[in-house]
C-alpha positions as CSV (number, residue, x, y, z in Angstrom):
1,M,150.3,162.2,-14.7
2,T,150.5,165.9,-13.4
3,R,152.0,166.6,-9.9
4,R,149.9,168.7,-8.0
5,I,152.2,169.1,-5.0
6,V,155.2,167.3,-4.6
7,A,153.9,164.6,-2.6
8,I,157.1,162.7,-1.7
9,A,159.6,165.6,-0.8
10,T,162.8,163.8,-0.9
11,L,166.2,165.5,-1.8
12,A,168.0,162.5,-2.1
13,I,171.8,162.4,-2.0
14,T,173.8,159.4,-2.9
15,G,172.9,155.9,-4.5
16,G,172.3,152.4,-3.7
17,C,171.7,150.3,-0.3
18,A,173.6,150.8,2.8
19,S,175.7,147.7,2.3
20,A,176.4,147.0,-1.4
21,H,176.9,150.2,-3.7
22,A,179.4,153.0,-3.5
23,V,178.4,156.6,-4.0
24,A,180.3,158.9,-6.6
25,P,180.6,162.4,-5.2
26,I,179.4,165.2,-7.7
27,A,181.8,168.2,-7.5
28,S,179.8,171.3,-7.9
29,H,180.8,175.0,-6.7
30,P,178.6,178.2,-7.0
31,S,179.1,180.0,-10.3
32,T,180.9,183.2,-10.2
33,A,179.0,184.6,-13.2
34,A,177.4,188.0,-12.7
35,V,173.8,188.9,-13.0
36,A,172.8,192.2,-14.5
37,Q,171.6,195.0,-12.3
38,P,168.0,195.9,-12.8
39,A,166.1,199.1,-12.1
40,T,164.8,200.0,-8.9
41,P,161.3,198.2,-8.6
42,A,158.3,200.5,-9.3
43,A,155.7,200.6,-6.5
44,D,152.3,202.0,-5.6
45,D,153.6,202.9,-2.3
46,A,156.6,201.0,-0.7
47,A,159.7,201.5,1.1
48,E,162.8,199.4,1.5
49,P,162.9,198.4,5.2
50,D,166.0,198.5,7.5
51,A,168.5,195.4,7.4
52,P,167.7,192.4,9.5
53,P,168.9,192.3,13.0
54,P,171.9,189.8,14.0
55,A,171.8,186.2,13.9
56,I,170.6,184.2,16.7
57,A,170.8,180.4,17.4
58,E,167.9,178.1,18.4
59,A,167.7,174.4,19.1
60,G,164.8,172.5,17.8
61,P,163.1,169.8,16.1
62,W,163.6,170.7,12.6
63,V,166.4,168.5,11.8
64,G,167.7,165.1,12.5
65,G,169.9,162.2,11.2
66,A,170.7,158.6,11.7
67,A,173.2,156.0,10.4
68,A,171.5,153.1,8.4
69,S,171.6,151.1,11.3
70,D,171.9,152.2,15.1
71,F,175.0,149.8,15.5
72,V,178.2,150.1,13.5
73,L,180.5,147.3,13.1
74,Q,183.7,147.9,14.6
75,G,186.3,148.2,11.9
76,A,183.8,149.1,9.1
77,S,185.3,152.2,7.3
78,E,182.3,153.8,5.9
79,Q,178.7,154.3,6.6
80,L,175.7,155.7,5.0
81,V,173.8,158.4,7.1
82,G,170.3,159.7,6.4
83,V,169.5,163.1,7.1
84,W,166.2,165.0,7.3
85,V,164.8,168.4,7.6
86,D,161.3,168.5,8.9
87,V,159.4,171.9,8.8
88,P,156.6,172.0,11.2
89,A,153.1,172.0,9.7
90,S,151.6,174.8,11.5
91,A,150.9,177.7,9.1
92,P,153.2,180.7,9.6
93,P,152.0,184.2,9.0
94,R,151.9,185.0,5.2
95,V,155.0,186.6,4.1
96,P,155.3,189.3,1.3
97,L,156.2,187.3,-2.0
98,A,158.3,188.5,-5.1
99,V,157.2,186.6,-8.2
100,A,158.4,187.0,-11.8
101,L,156.3,185.3,-14.4
102,A,158.5,184.0,-17.5
103,I,155.9,183.2,-20.1
104,D,156.7,181.4,-23.4
105,T,155.1,183.3,-26.2
106,S,156.7,181.5,-29.0
107,G,154.8,180.2,-32.0
108,S,154.2,176.7,-30.5
109,M,152.0,178.3,-27.7
110,D,149.4,179.7,-30.2
111,G,145.8,178.5,-29.6
112,A,145.1,176.9,-26.2
113,P,148.5,177.1,-24.7
114,I,148.6,180.9,-24.7
115,R,145.1,181.1,-23.5
116,D,145.8,178.8,-20.9
117,A,148.9,180.5,-20.0
118,R,147.2,183.6,-19.8
119,A,144.7,182.2,-17.4
120,A,147.6,180.9,-15.1
121,A,149.2,184.2,-15.1
122,R,146.2,185.8,-13.9
123,K,145.7,183.1,-11.1
124,V,149.1,184.1,-10.0
125,V,148.2,187.7,-9.7
126,D,144.8,186.8,-8.2
127,S,146.4,184.7,-5.4
128,M,148.8,187.5,-4.5
129,V,147.9,190.1,-2.1
130,D,148.4,194.0,-1.9
131,G,152.1,194.7,-1.0
132,D,153.5,191.5,-2.9
133,L,155.9,192.3,-5.7
134,V,155.5,191.0,-9.4
135,A,157.0,191.2,-12.8
136,L,156.0,189.9,-16.2
137,V,158.5,188.8,-18.8
138,T,157.8,187.0,-22.3
139,F,160.2,185.4,-24.5
140,D,159.8,184.3,-28.2
141,N,162.4,185.5,-30.3
142,A,164.0,187.7,-27.6
143,A,163.1,188.2,-23.9
144,V,160.9,191.2,-23.0
145,T,160.1,192.8,-19.5
146,V,156.3,193.6,-20.4
147,V,155.9,194.7,-16.7
148,E,158.6,195.8,-14.4
149,P,158.7,194.9,-10.8
150,V,155.6,196.4,-9.2
151,V,154.2,196.3,-5.8
152,L,150.5,195.3,-6.1
153,G,147.9,197.6,-5.2
154,P,144.4,198.4,-6.8
155,Q,146.0,200.1,-9.9
156,S,148.9,198.1,-10.4
157,R,146.8,195.0,-10.3
158,R,144.5,196.0,-12.9
159,R,147.4,197.3,-15.2
160,L,148.9,193.9,-14.8
161,Q,146.1,192.0,-15.8
162,T,145.4,194.0,-18.6
163,R,148.9,193.5,-20.0
164,I,148.6,189.6,-19.4
165,G,145.4,189.7,-21.5
166,E,147.2,191.1,-24.3
167,L,150.1,188.4,-24.6
168,Q,150.1,186.7,-28.1
169,A,152.1,183.9,-29.5
170,S,154.7,184.1,-32.5
171,G,158.4,183.5,-33.0
172,G,161.0,181.2,-31.6
173,T,161.9,180.3,-27.9
174,A,164.6,182.4,-26.3
175,L,164.4,180.4,-23.1
176,H,167.6,181.0,-21.3
177,D,167.2,184.8,-22.0
178,G,163.5,184.9,-20.6
179,V,164.8,183.1,-17.5
180,K,167.8,185.5,-17.1
181,Q,165.4,188.5,-17.8
182,A,163.2,187.2,-15.0
183,E,165.9,186.8,-12.4
184,F,167.2,190.3,-13.3
185,T,163.8,191.8,-12.3
186,L,164.0,190.0,-8.8
187,L,167.7,190.5,-8.2
188,H,167.3,193.8,-6.1
189,A,163.8,193.4,-4.6
190,P,163.7,195.0,-1.2
191,A,165.1,192.9,1.8
192,E,161.6,192.5,3.2
193,Y,160.9,190.3,0.0
194,L,162.7,186.9,1.3
195,V,160.6,184.7,-1.0
196,R,161.7,185.4,-4.4
197,R,160.4,182.9,-7.2
198,V,160.5,182.7,-11.0
199,I,157.7,180.8,-12.5
200,V,158.5,179.6,-16.1
201,I,155.7,178.4,-18.5
202,S,156.8,176.7,-21.6
203,D,156.0,173.9,-24.0
204,G,158.9,173.7,-26.1
205,Q,162.9,173.6,-26.3
206,A,165.1,176.5,-26.5
207,T,165.8,177.4,-30.1
208,V,167.2,180.9,-29.8
209,G,170.2,181.9,-28.0
210,E,171.7,179.8,-25.6
211,T,170.3,176.2,-25.6
212,N,172.5,174.0,-23.5
213,P,170.9,172.5,-20.5
214,N,173.9,172.8,-18.4
215,A,174.2,176.6,-19.1
216,M,170.4,176.9,-18.0
217,G,171.4,175.2,-14.9
218,N,174.3,177.7,-14.4
219,L,171.8,180.5,-14.6
220,A,169.5,179.0,-12.2
221,E,172.4,178.6,-9.8
222,V,173.4,182.2,-10.2
223,G,170.0,183.1,-9.1
224,M,169.9,180.7,-6.3
225,Q,172.9,182.7,-4.7
226,H,170.8,185.7,-4.7
227,G,167.7,183.9,-3.2
228,I,166.0,183.5,-6.3
229,Q,164.5,179.9,-7.1
230,V,162.7,178.7,-10.2
231,T,159.3,176.8,-10.4
232,S,158.9,175.3,-14.1
233,L,155.8,174.1,-15.7
234,G,156.3,171.9,-18.7
235,V,153.5,171.8,-20.7
236,G,152.7,168.7,-23.4
237,L,155.3,166.5,-25.0
238,D,157.7,168.7,-26.7
239,Y,159.2,170.6,-23.9
240,D,163.0,169.8,-22.9
241,E,162.8,168.0,-19.6
242,R,166.5,168.3,-19.2
243,T,166.6,172.2,-19.0
244,L,163.6,172.3,-16.9
245,D,165.1,169.8,-14.6
246,A,168.2,172.1,-14.4
247,F,166.3,175.0,-13.4
248,A,164.6,173.1,-10.5
249,V,167.7,171.1,-9.3
250,R,170.1,174.2,-9.7
251,S,167.8,176.5,-7.9
252,S,166.4,174.1,-5.5
253,G,163.0,174.8,-6.9
254,R,160.2,172.6,-8.6
255,L,159.0,171.1,-11.6
256,Y,155.6,170.4,-12.8
257,H,154.7,168.1,-15.9
258,L,151.4,169.0,-17.4
259,E,150.1,166.8,-20.2
260,Q,147.7,169.7,-21.2
261,S,147.8,173.3,-20.9
262,K,144.4,173.6,-19.3
263,E,146.0,172.2,-16.2
264,M,148.0,175.3,-15.8
265,P,145.7,177.4,-13.5
266,E,145.3,174.7,-11.0
267,I,149.1,173.9,-10.9
268,V,150.1,177.6,-10.2
269,A,147.2,177.8,-7.7
270,G,148.8,175.2,-5.8
271,E,152.1,176.5,-6.2
272,M,151.2,180.0,-4.9
273,E,149.9,178.3,-1.9
274,L,153.0,176.7,-1.0
275,L,154.7,179.9,-1.5
276,A,152.5,181.7,0.7
277,R,153.2,179.1,3.6
278,S,156.8,179.8,3.6
279,S,158.5,179.3,6.8
280,A,162.0,179.5,6.0
281,A,164.3,181.4,3.3
282,Q,167.4,181.0,2.1
283,A,167.8,177.9,4.2
284,Q,170.9,175.7,3.8
285,L,172.2,172.5,5.6
286,E,175.4,172.2,6.9
287,L,177.2,168.7,7.4
288,V,180.1,168.6,9.8
289,P,181.7,165.3,10.4
290,A,182.9,164.4,14.1
291,P,186.7,164.3,14.7
292,G,188.0,161.2,12.9
293,V,185.3,161.0,10.6
294,S,185.2,162.6,7.1
295,I,182.4,163.0,4.2
296,T,183.4,161.0,1.4
297,A,180.3,161.5,-1.0
298,V,177.7,164.1,-1.3
299,D,175.7,163.9,-4.4
300,A,173.9,167.2,-4.4
301,V,174.4,169.1,-7.4
302,A,174.5,172.5,-5.4
303,S,176.7,171.4,-2.4
304,R,179.9,173.0,-1.8
305,P,182.9,172.3,0.6
306,S,182.6,174.4,3.8
307,G,185.7,174.0,6.1
308,R,185.6,170.5,7.2
309,G,182.1,169.8,6.2
310,T,179.5,170.6,3.2
311,T,176.9,173.0,2.8
312,I,173.8,172.4,0.8
313,P,171.4,175.1,-0.3
314,L,167.7,174.5,0.3
315,G,166.3,177.9,-0.4
316,V,162.7,178.6,0.7
317,M,160.9,175.9,2.6
318,H,157.2,176.0,3.4
319,A,155.2,174.7,6.3
320,G,155.0,170.8,6.5
321,Q,157.6,170.3,4.0
322,H,160.3,167.4,4.4
323,R,163.7,167.2,2.9
324,E,165.7,163.9,3.1
325,L,169.2,163.1,2.0
326,L,172.0,160.6,2.3
327,V,175.8,161.0,2.7
328,R,178.5,158.7,2.9
329,L,181.0,158.9,5.9
330,R,184.4,157.4,6.6
331,M,185.9,156.5,9.5
332,D,189.3,157.6,9.5
333,R,190.4,156.1,12.7
334,P,189.7,152.9,14.6
335,A,186.8,153.7,16.9
336,T,186.4,151.9,20.5
337,L,183.4,150.1,21.4
338,G,180.3,152.3,22.7
339,R,178.5,155.1,21.5
340,H,180.0,157.7,19.4
341,A,179.3,160.9,17.4
342,L,179.2,160.8,13.6
343,A,178.3,164.1,12.4
344,S,176.4,167.4,13.5
345,V,173.6,168.5,11.2
346,R,173.1,172.2,11.2
347,L,170.2,174.0,9.5
348,S,170.4,177.7,9.1
349,Y,167.8,179.9,7.5
350,Q,166.1,183.4,7.5
351,D,162.6,183.6,9.4
352,P,160.2,185.3,7.4
353,A,158.1,185.6,10.2
354,D,160.3,187.5,12.3
355,D,161.7,190.1,9.8
356,G,164.4,187.8,8.3
357,I,166.3,187.0,11.4
358,E,168.6,184.1,11.1
359,R,167.9,180.8,13.0
360,V,169.7,177.9,13.4
361,H,168.7,174.2,14.4
362,E,171.2,171.5,15.0
363,A,171.1,167.9,15.6
364,L,173.8,165.2,16.3
365,V,174.1,162.1,14.6
366,R,175.4,159.0,16.8
367,A,175.7,155.4,16.4
368,T,177.0,152.6,18.9
369,I,180.2,150.7,17.6
370,T,179.6,147.2,18.3
371,D,181.7,144.0,17.5
372,D,178.4,142.1,16.8
373,P,177.0,141.7,13.2
374,K,173.7,140.6,14.5
375,Q,173.1,143.8,16.4
376,V,173.9,145.8,13.4
377,A,171.4,143.9,11.2
378,G,168.8,143.9,14.0
379,H,168.9,147.7,14.6
380,E,168.3,149.2,11.1
381,H,167.0,152.7,11.3
382,D,163.6,153.0,9.7
383,R,163.8,156.2,8.4
384,A,167.4,155.9,7.1
385,Q,166.4,152.9,5.5
386,A,163.4,154.5,3.9
387,I,165.5,157.3,2.5
388,I,168.0,154.6,0.8
389,A,164.9,152.9,-0.6
390,M,163.6,155.9,-2.1
391,R,166.8,156.8,-3.6
392,E,167.0,153.6,-5.1
393,A,163.6,153.8,-6.5
394,S,164.6,157.4,-7.9
395,L,167.6,156.1,-9.8
396,L,165.7,153.2,-11.2
397,A,162.9,155.6,-12.3
398,A,165.5,158.0,-14.1
399,S,167.0,154.7,-15.8
400,A,163.6,154.1,-17.0
401,A,162.8,157.4,-18.2
402,A,166.1,157.4,-20.2
403,A,165.1,153.7,-21.8
404,A,161.5,154.9,-22.4
405,G,162.8,158.1,-24.2
406,R,164.9,155.8,-26.6
407,G,161.9,153.7,-27.1
408,E,163.3,150.5,-25.0
409,L,159.9,150.1,-23.2
410,V,160.5,146.4,-22.1
411,L,163.7,147.8,-20.3
412,A,161.9,150.6,-18.7
413,D,159.0,148.3,-17.4
414,A,161.7,146.0,-16.1
415,E,163.5,148.8,-14.1
416,L,160.3,150.1,-12.8
417,D,159.1,146.5,-11.9
418,R,162.1,146.3,-9.9
419,A,161.9,149.8,-8.1
420,Q,158.4,148.8,-7.2
421,R,159.2,145.5,-5.7
422,N,162.1,147.0,-3.8
423,L,159.9,149.8,-2.1
424,R,157.4,147.0,-1.1
425,E,160.1,144.9,0.4
426,H,161.7,147.7,2.5
427,A,158.2,148.6,3.5
428,D,157.5,145.3,4.9
429,R,160.9,145.4,7.0
430,V,160.3,148.8,8.7
431,A,158.2,149.2,11.8
432,D,157.5,153.0,11.6
433,P,154.0,153.5,10.0
434,K,155.0,157.0,8.5
435,Q,158.0,155.4,6.7
436,R,156.1,152.5,5.6
437,K,153.3,154.7,4.0
438,Q,155.9,156.9,2.3
439,M,157.4,153.7,0.5
440,L,154.1,152.3,-0.3
441,S,153.1,155.7,-1.6
442,G,156.2,155.7,-3.8
443,A,155.5,152.1,-5.0
444,D,151.9,153.3,-6.1
445,Q,153.3,156.2,-7.9
446,I,155.7,153.9,-9.9
447,G,152.9,151.4,-10.5
448,R,150.9,154.6,-12.2
449,A,153.9,155.4,-14.3
450,R,154.2,151.8,-15.4
451,K,150.5,152.1,-17.0
452,K,152.0,154.8,-19.3
453,V,154.8,152.4,-20.4
454,A,152.3,149.7,-20.9
455,E,150.2,152.0,-23.1
456,A,153.1,152.8,-25.1
457,K,154.2,149.1,-25.5
458,D,150.6,148.2,-26.8
459,A,150.2,151.4,-29.0
460,P,149.9,151.2,-32.8
461,V,153.4,151.7,-34.9
462,A,152.3,155.4,-35.9
463,S,151.5,156.4,-32.3
464,K,154.3,154.6,-30.4
465,P,156.9,157.5,-30.3
466,A,154.4,159.9,-29.0
467,R,153.2,157.4,-26.1
468,S,156.8,156.6,-25.7
469,R,157.7,160.2,-25.1
470,A,154.7,160.7,-22.9
471,A,156.0,157.8,-20.8
472,A,159.5,159.2,-20.6
473,L,158.1,162.5,-19.3
474,E,156.0,161.0,-16.7
475,L,158.9,158.9,-15.6
476,N,161.2,161.9,-15.3
477,D,158.3,163.6,-13.2
478,V,158.2,160.7,-10.9
479,N,162.1,160.8,-10.5
480,M,162.1,164.5,-9.9
481,A,159.4,164.3,-7.5
482,F,161.2,161.4,-5.5
483,D,164.2,163.7,-5.5
484,G,162.2,166.8,-4.0
485,F,161.6,168.8,-7.1
């Protein structure tokens, strides 16, 4: 199933339920690798603006957090805390976009795929306005910058559309170099272009140059340090989902799974609409534990230590977007009965609508220490519990995807059945209609993925490998969607 827009936007950090599962932290720090310096972007008529003004701080409703229960049992050492970012749904003014198209022109793209890739690239250019910045990179046996970064205007738009129409397919797949070259073109975009996105279109696996998915992820992380994120479109059944996953996760970008190349124009149209509604750029979330409390586990791939706390880069966020995560806190010293602070949650970002000025929102996570276990059980926090349930479902979907990839379809179906039942059981326990709807929607999405597994189980022997592969990619798409990518 194609994911038109990420329907359940959760960036889930940690695993398991609040009472039974431990969380293993993932150590991750920004890469120190350098990115080559590009030439100054070409332009019809553009000038680099002055630097943005100094930072200001503002309180607001963008962020929140809660422990798994509003009451914490005295003497309990560890707690799961749900944290969320809710970007207001009101449409912000459209901001200038800088987009680099990285298009696979290898031999496997010959025929319908390259025709549809050309149509998708045209759709990107058509959706951009005069003043936006765009570049075109192709990759087959090598990466080539077909069109250097150019500010769109009547002449440059026509020239770009002409070059897109000339794209042909042949050769191998230098995916790493293609994405690196696309990042290169955006690296020194003028400061006004706060939204910088590489859009990768590929139907295959890297066969030329660097092929390791971790190295691909490192490349995306380096770009993220410069405000560049990656949107990946995986077409068909032969692309390497591990690599495209790494691009999305390590740059806090997005991944779309397309069964057929003809879906590309519609997908990129939706992606460009999201970019045009960008409300925050270079957003990052900082978690700071209260005195006597420490963070013991953060499962975000790109998280990094920051003083006593942890910082998680989120990149560009669009109007109406939701991000959710879990962290595990440890109470390092005994707490007295009563209300206590657990952590501060701080969202900082550059505001594209106000010349990139830095803004900050903060929320304080509190809980009441009690000696009554019934109070803990009777006051579970609906949203924190929903985040936990969605993360459990994500982990099970990932396990099912791996099982389907190995052809273990019975195991895959069992994992999905468990995920579906867990989501519905959690939905029955919460009072908040929004959280219930989120979990039931997730259960329905898993149910649709189970149909792919059932089709593979019932397929003739000759077509079973292809059907199993289709199911594995569908499940990977569900997992990535649940995790916010």
